[in-house]
N, C-alpha and C positions, 0 to 999 in steps of 0.2 A: 491804184486802193483810194485815193483820194483827193479833191483836189486841195490843192494847198496853197491853194486863193481864191477869191473871190466868185462863186459857184455865176457860171455861164447861163444867159437864157438863150441863148444861144446856140446849135451844133455848129464846133467850132473844126469838128475829123474830118471836113471836104479839101478844105488849105494846111497843105506839109508845112506852111510857113507857122501856121499855129502850133508847134509841137514844143512842150510834151499837152496835147490836145485836155482840155476838162472835159466834164462833166457835165453837160448841162440840169437844169434843173429841173425837166422833167424827170433825171433820170437819180434824182440824190434822196435818200431817203433825211440825209444827218451832215452840215459840212463839219469839219473839223478845223478847229485852231492849228494854222501852221506849227508843225514842230520846231521849238526853241533847244538852244544845244544844252538845256539840263532837261529837256524832256526824257523819259525812261523809253526805249524803245527796244522789243525783246524779239527775238527769233526762233523760233525753236524749228528743228531739222530733224523732220525722222521719214519716214517712207511707213506709212500708216494709210493705207489702201488707196495709194496714191499718190499721198499731200505729204511735199516735200518739207515746204516749209506754211508755217504756220507764224502771223505777224501780230505782235501787241503793242500796242499807244498805251502808255499811260496803264498799265495792264488790262485792255480792253482788246478782247480780241477783233480786227480788222480786216485782217484778209488771211486765205490760203492760196498756195502755191502749188500747181502738180504739173511733172517732170510732159513733158510731150505734148502742154498748153498753152496756147500763147493768152488767153484769159486766165486770169484767179479771178480766185469769188472774193466778192465785196458785204461786209457788212451795211456800209453806209448807199447802197447804192437802190433805187428803188424797181426801178428794174432793170431786165438785161439787157445788151447793148452791145457796140461793138466796143467798148473798153473795159467793161465787167461784167462778171455773173453773180447771182443772188445768189450771196450766201444763207 
């Protein structure tokens, strides 16, 4: 959905030891601050057009997930890659 630490300049997804992978800077539109324990995170569950979950952080929609897909859609990516699709 988003990088939880500083965005990497390099693609990390070629080495399993780097899990969970970061989206490199070329794929990131916006960096989010890491969640804090008081950050409002809301997941809306539904089955609208196959979308199962819409994820909001601090009131902002940042991602959607669909049944049967490996990748979700994220508002914070600038282009699609192996970690997320454009929303």
